[in-house]
C-alpha positions as CSV (number, residue, x, y, z in Angstrom):
1,X,167.8,115.4,133.6
2,X,169.1,113.6,130.6
3,X,167.7,114.5,127.2
4,X,166.5,111.8,124.8
5,X,165.8,111.9,121.1
6,X,162.1,112.5,120.7
7,X,159.9,111.6,117.7
8,X,157.6,114.1,116.1
9,X,154.2,114.4,117.9
10,X,151.0,113.4,116.2
11,X,148.6,116.4,116.4
12,X,145.8,116.0,118.9
13,X,142.4,117.7,119.2
14,X,142.3,120.6,121.5
15,X,140.1,118.9,124.1
16,X,142.5,115.9,124.1
17,X,145.5,118.1,124.5
18,X,143.8,120.0,127.3
19,X,143.2,116.7,129.0
20,X,147.0,116.0,128.9
21,X,147.8,119.3,130.6
22,X,145.1,118.5,133.3
23,X,146.7,115.1,133.8
24,X,150.2,116.7,134.1
25,X,148.9,118.9,136.9
26,X,147.4,115.8,138.6
27,X,150.8,114.0,138.3
28,X,152.5,116.9,139.9
29,X,150.1,116.8,142.8
30,X,150.5,113.0,143.0
31,X,154.3,113.5,143.2
32,X,153.4,115.6,146.3
33,X,154.4,118.9,144.8
34,X,152.7,121.9,146.5
35,X,151.1,125.1,145.0
36,X,150.6,123.5,141.6
37,X,149.3,125.9,138.9
38,X,148.9,125.6,135.2
39,X,148.8,128.7,133.0
40,X,146.5,129.4,130.1
41,X,147.3,127.7,126.8
42,X,149.4,129.5,124.1
43,X,149.2,128.4,120.5
44,X,151.9,128.9,117.9
45,X,151.3,127.8,114.2
46,X,154.0,125.3,113.2
47,X,152.7,124.0,109.9
48,X,149.6,123.6,107.8
49,X,146.8,122.8,110.1
50,X,149.1,122.2,113.1
51,X,149.9,124.4,116.1
52,X,152.1,123.9,119.1
53,X,150.1,124.3,122.4
54,X,152.3,125.4,125.3
55,X,151.3,125.8,128.9
56,X,153.3,126.8,132.0
57,X,153.3,124.8,135.2
58,X,154.5,126.1,138.5
59,X,155.0,124.2,141.8
60,X,157.0,124.0,144.9
61,X,158.7,120.8,146.2
62,X,161.9,119.0,147.2
63,X,164.4,117.7,144.6
64,X,163.1,114.2,145.0
65,X,159.5,115.3,144.4
66,X,160.5,117.3,141.3
67,X,162.5,114.4,140.0
68,X,159.6,112.0,140.6
69,X,157.2,114.3,138.7
70,X,159.5,114.7,135.7
71,X,160.3,111.0,135.4
72,X,156.6,110.1,135.8
73,X,155.6,112.7,133.2
74,X,158.1,111.5,130.6
75,X,157.0,107.9,131.2
76,X,153.2,108.4,131.3
77,X,152.7,111.3,129.0
78,X,154.7,110.8,125.8
79,X,152.5,113.2,123.9
80,X,153.8,116.1,126.2
81,X,157.2,117.7,125.8
82,X,159.1,119.3,128.7
83,X,160.3,122.4,126.9
84,X,161.8,124.5,129.7
85,X,162.6,123.9,133.3
86,X,163.8,126.3,136.0
87,X,164.4,125.6,139.7
88,X,164.8,128.4,142.2
89,X,166.2,126.9,145.5
90,X,164.6,127.8,148.8
91,X,167.5,127.5,151.3
92,X,167.5,126.0,154.7
93,X,170.5,127.6,156.4
94,X,173.3,128.9,154.3
95,X,174.4,125.8,152.4
96,X,171.5,123.4,151.8
97,X,168.3,123.8,149.9
98,X,165.2,122.2,151.3
99,X,162.7,123.0,148.5
100,X,162.6,124.7,145.2
101,X,160.1,126.7,143.3
102,X,159.7,124.9,140.0
103,X,158.7,126.3,136.6
104,X,158.2,124.3,133.5
105,X,156.8,124.8,130.0
106,X,154.9,121.8,128.6
107,X,153.9,121.5,125.0
108,X,152.2,119.3,122.5
109,X,151.0,119.4,118.9
110,X,147.4,120.2,118.2
111,X,145.2,120.4,115.1
112,X,144.7,124.0,114.3
113,X,141.2,125.4,114.3
114,X,139.8,126.0,110.9
């Protein structure tokens, strides 16, 4: 997947950020990915009053389903960043993979709790 320059994210409230991660899981399901799970949020301070919220997403699907999810996520959720992606192919026969287990880390900027 090609990387594009990304502007700095405006910090969101924690409820708004959590809504984005919920919407990301819904987009994964809409892309027909299976076994979609989203991990608990992790917060890392990145500046005065700002933290990075990261959450892991796991799913299983075909290359086309995974590609559809990533493209839709980038287009519809500009406040989320796709930080890490890992695909583990599930082979059909010796030479061709039918599906892959998909792992991604999504992140956004949030206003830190006072």
